[in-house]
N, C-alpha and C positions, 0 to 999 in steps of 0.2 A: 812171059814166054810160056808158051804152051807145050807140055810134055810131049817129046815126038816117041814114035814107037824103037828109034834106035837109039832113043835115052834108055828107055826103059830096058830092054834090051842088053845094054851095056852095064846097068846096077843091077838087075833083078836077072833071076831063071821064074820062069814057071813051066809047073809040072803037069800037061793039062790030063793024066790019070789022076792023080791025087786033087788037082785044082789048088797045089800048096805054092808061094812063093817063098823064093830062097836069097839070099846076097849074093851075088857074084863077087863081092868085096868089100870087107871089113870096112869099116866105117869108127875114125878115130874119136874117143871119148865116148863112144857109144853104147859100148859093149856088143858088139857085133860084127861076126866076122864072116868069113866067106861060109857058104854053105846054111849058114843059118838061118832059121824062121824070119819070112821079115813078114812088119804088122803085128795087128791084134784088133779082138773086140771091142774098140772103143766106141762104136754108133752107138746113139741110145737104144736104138731097134735090135739092138743085139749081132749087127753085121760089122762082117769080118775088113779094116781098111787097112792099108799100106801107105806110109806115108817114102813118098819121092820128090827131092829136091824142095823139100821145105814145103808140101803139100799135100793131105791125105784124100786117097782116092779109095773109092768102093773097090774091094778086091774084085770082086765079079764081073764091073764095067774095068777093071787093068786087063784081067784075064781077056775076055774079046779083043780089046784094047794089039794084046799082046801076041795074040794067035793073027788077028787078021789083019792087024797093020793100022785099022781105024775106028777110032769111038763109034759107038752102038747107036745108031740113027734113032732110038725108042727107050723102051724100057728093057729090061733083062730079067725073065721070066725063069727059075731054078723050078724044072719039069717037075722034080722030088717034092718039091714045098720047103726044102732045107734051106736057109737062107746060109747056114755055113758052109755048103756042099757047093765048092766053087768048081769042080773038075768040069771040063771042057763040054763033056758029052750031057750033063745037067743044064747046061743053059742055052736059050733062045730068045731071040727077040720077038719082043710082045709087046702090043699097047696097052696105056695106061686099065683098058677094060680085058682086058684077056688077062696079065697081071692078078689083077684081083678078081678074074674067076676061077686062077687056078688057087688063091690064099685058102688056107683053112678055115675052118669055121670059128668065129672070134671067140674067144673065151668068157667074157659077158655072154652068151649066148647061153639062155633058160627052155629053150625050147629041146635042145638035143640035137637039134639038125640045121642045116646050113640055110639061110634064107629062110627060116620060119619062126612065127613070131606069136604070139597070144594076141589076138584086138578083143578086147573085154567089150566096145560095143556092142560090134556083131555075134558076140559069143560062138567064136569061130578061131581056126587056125587060121592064119594069113602066110599066103607065097608071097616075095619080092625078090627081085634080082635087080641089079644095077648094069647100066652098059651106059656108055660115055656119062659117069658120074649123075646117072639121071636114075632113080627108081622106077623099075616096072612093075607094076601090080598084076600078077599072076591068076589070084584067085583066094576065095574062102573056102574052108574045108572042115569036112565034122570031122575027122581027127589030123595030127602031127602026122604023120607015117605019110598022109593024102596027099598033105602042103607037098612035103619034100620031093614024092614023086611025082607033082607037077614041077617043081623046082628042076630037080634033076633032069627032066625033060626040055625046060626052056632054056637050062644051062646047056646043055647038047646040043639046041639049034642055034643059040645065039654066040657059041665058045668054042662050038666043037674041042679040039684035041685039047685045049684049055680048062676044057668046064673042070670041076672038082667037085664032088658030090657030099665031102666030110670036112 
């Protein structure tokens, strides 16, 4: 049976200003009483989940459901990029590409700039951006900073408010 908004609100409280879920009622044998925090960071990507009626849900999707009364139609983007900040004002609907555009620079990045890598064949810095899961080659540049400037301009063109430079 699919979780209803009424059932969710029966079991949990959600504070849209803090992004925190708490239990409305205690759960026998679980050590959780009314008012105690619900959920934990269990997801392999460090995302907060909450168990409801034996099923785990991503907290930010539950927050959207709790406030709007319907499941999000697509991805949920954290505006400030902090996946643990589930304040409702920090959540917005996004496409897969928009959500990716707002992601931070990957930890394995060696250029120091999002969307920029060294191309040893061309002996230049290459700027690349992804849209709809496909890479778009922006160009080759003499410096990483020039490549990054081109990346930023293309990101703004393609993704507007979702574009993140770093």
